[in-house]
PAFI-596153 format. One record per residue (C-alpha): x, y, z; residue in three letters. Coordinates in steps of 0.5 Angstrom, whole numbers, padded with zeros to 4 digits, always signed. Each point is the difference from the previous one (the first is absolute). Example, Ala and Ser with C-alpha at 12.3 -4.5 7.8 and 13.67 -1.06 7.14 Angstrom:
BEGIN
+0025-0009+0016ALA+0002+0007-0002SER
This chain:
BEGIN
+0076-0050-0003UNK-0006+0005-0001UNK-0001+0006+0004UNK-0005+0002+0005UNK-0007+0000-0002UNK-0002+0008+0000UNK-0008+0000+0001UNK-0002+0006-0003UNK-0006+0004+0003UNK-0007-0002-0003UNK-0003+0005-0004UNK-0008+0001+0000UNK-0004+0004-0004UNK-0005+0004+0002UNK-0006+0003-0003UNK-0002+0007+0003UNK-0008+0002-0002UNK-0003+0007+0002UNK-0008+0000+0001UNK+0000+0007-0001UNK+0000+0003-0007UNK+0002+0007+0003UNK+0007+0002-0002UNK+0002+0004+0006UNK-0004-0006+0004UNK+0004-0001+0007UNK-0001-0008-0001UNK+0003+0001-0007UNK+0006+0004+0004UNK+0001-0006+0004UNK+0002-0005-0006UNK+0002+0005-0006UNK+0006-0003-0004UNK+0004+0006+0002UNK-0002+0001+0007UNK-0002-0004+0007UNK+0000-0008-0001UNK+0004-0001-0006UNK+0005+0005+0002UNK+0000-0003+0007UNK+0001-0007-0003UNK+0005+0001-0005UNK+0005+0004+0005UNK-0001-0004+0007UNK-0003-0007-0002UNK+0004-0005-0003UNK-0003-0005-0005UNK-0007+0004-0002UNK-0002+0004-0006UNK-0006+0004+0000UNK-0004+0002-0006UNK-0006+0005+0000UNK-0005-0003-0005UNK-0005+0005-0002UNK-0008-0002+0000UNK-0003+0006-0003UNK+0000-0002-0007UNK-0004-0007+0001UNK-0007+0000-0003UNK-0006-0001+0005UNK+0000-0008+0001UNK-0005-0003-0006UNK+0000-0007-0002UNK-0002+0003-0007UNK+0007+0002-0001UNK+0003-0007+0001UNK+0001-0003-0007UNK+0002-0007+0000UNK+0003+0000+0006UNK+0004+0006-0001UNK-0001+0007+0003UNK+0001+0007-0002UNK+0007+0002-0001UNK+0000+0005+0006UNK-0002-0006+0004UNK+0004-0005-0003UNK+0006+0004+0002UNK-0002+0001+0007UNK-0001-0007+0001UNK+0007-0002-0002UNK+0003+0005+0005UNK-0004-0003+0005UNK+0002-0007-0002UNK+0007+0002+0000UNK+0000+0003+0007UNK+0001-0005+0007UNK-0004+0005+0004UNK-0004+0006+0000UNK-0001+0007+0004UNK-0007+0003+0000UNK-0001+0008+0002UNK-0007+0002+0000UNK-0004+0005+0003UNK-0007-0002+0003UNK-0006+0001-0004UNK-0007-0001+0003UNK+0004-0005+0005UNK+0003-0004-0006UNK+0006+0000-0005UNK-0001+0005-0006UNK-0003-0002-0006UNK+0006+0000-0004UNK+0004-0005+0005UNK-0006-0004+0000UNK+0000+0000-0008UNK+0007-0002+0000UNK-0001-0006+0005UNK-0006-0002-0004UNK+0004+0000-0007UNK+0006-0004+0003UNK-0005-0005+0003UNK-0003-0002-0007UNK+0003-0007-0002UNK+0005-0001+0002UNK+0000+0004+0006UNK+0007+0003+0000UNK+0000+0002+0007UNK+0000-0007+0003UNK+0005-0002+0005UNK+0003+0007+0000UNK+0002+0004+0007UNK-0003+0007+0001UNK+0000+0006+0004UNK-0005+0005+0001UNK+0002+0008+0001UNK-0005+0006+0002UNK+0002+0007+0000UNK-0006+0002+0004UNK-0003-0003+0007UNK-0007-0002-0004UNK+0005-0005-0004UNK-0001-0005+0005UNK-0007-0002-0002UNK+0003+0000-0007UNK+0005-0005+0002UNK-0005-0004+0003UNK-0004-0001-0006UNK+0006-0001-0004UNK+0003-0006+0004UNK-0007-0003+0000UNK+0000+0000-0008UNK+0007-0003+0001UNK-0002-0006+0003UNK-0004-0002-0006UNK+0006+0002-0005UNK+0005-0004+0004UNK+0004+0006+0002UNK+0004+0000+0006UNK+0000+0006+0004UNK+0005+0002+0005UNK-0003+0001+0007UNK+0005+0004+0003UNK+0002+0006+0000UNK-0006+0003-0002UNK+0000+0007-0003UNK-0005+0005+0001UNK+0003+0007-0001UNK-0004+0007+0002UNK+0003+0004-0005UNK-0004+0006+0002UNK+0003+0000+0007UNK+0007+0004+0001UNK+0005+0000-0001UNK-0001+0000-0008UNK+0001-0007-0003UNK+0000+0002-0008UNK+0002+0006-0004UNK-0005+0004-0005UNK+0001-0005-0005UNK-0002-0006+0005UNK+0007-0002+0001UNK+0002-0004+0006UNK+0005+0005+0004UNK-0001-0003+0007UNK+0006-0004+0003UNK-0004-0003+0005UNK-0005-0003-0005UNK+0005-0002-0004UNK+0003-0004+0005UNK-0007-0003+0002UNK-0001-0002-0008UNK+0007-0003+0000UNK-0002-0005+0006UNK-0006-0002-0004UNK+0004-0001-0006UNK+0005-0005+0004UNK-0006-0004+0003UNK-0003-0001-0007UNK+0007-0002-0003UNK+0001-0005+0006UNK-0007-0003-0001UNK+0001+0000-0007UNK+0006-0004+0001UNK-0003-0005+0005UNK-0006-0001-0004UNK+0005-0002-0006UNK+0004-0005+0005UNK+0006+0005-0001UNK+0001+0001+0008UNK
């Protein structure tokens, strides 16, 4: 007689992308591999793996770089990583009421045939209050890319207000902010499973 069926937790893979190229960026600090979201998800959220994906090496999008349906090696590698992910986390400051050029460039490369963003869930983070405008624009872009953003909780951090949120290296050190970040990840995890029909 067979034993009871044990249901293992469903693991979702999350691609984490920062719109800022500055090494000590507060937005980068939110999702860096050894800190913040990735550390939180590994320790406290069962069934979630987060990979930080660097976008600084991507060339500016140019159809002349596309040869016989293939892309430059850096772009191909980036697209493969996004394709493997179930969901995405974007952290970006506000540049002139929009997202940053590096993030827009990454989104555009991923949208080239075939669109690797399609059908994935997503969450947006901002380390400064002005990021609200960037997030709004990001959500607009996501509609066309077929990215499905969670609506709640929203995550806007006033990093320059006390108490201190980051150390001199840009690493997140504030426990309350880490807890709020965990709430975003839990919501993203639940929404992703729901969209996949696992709950």
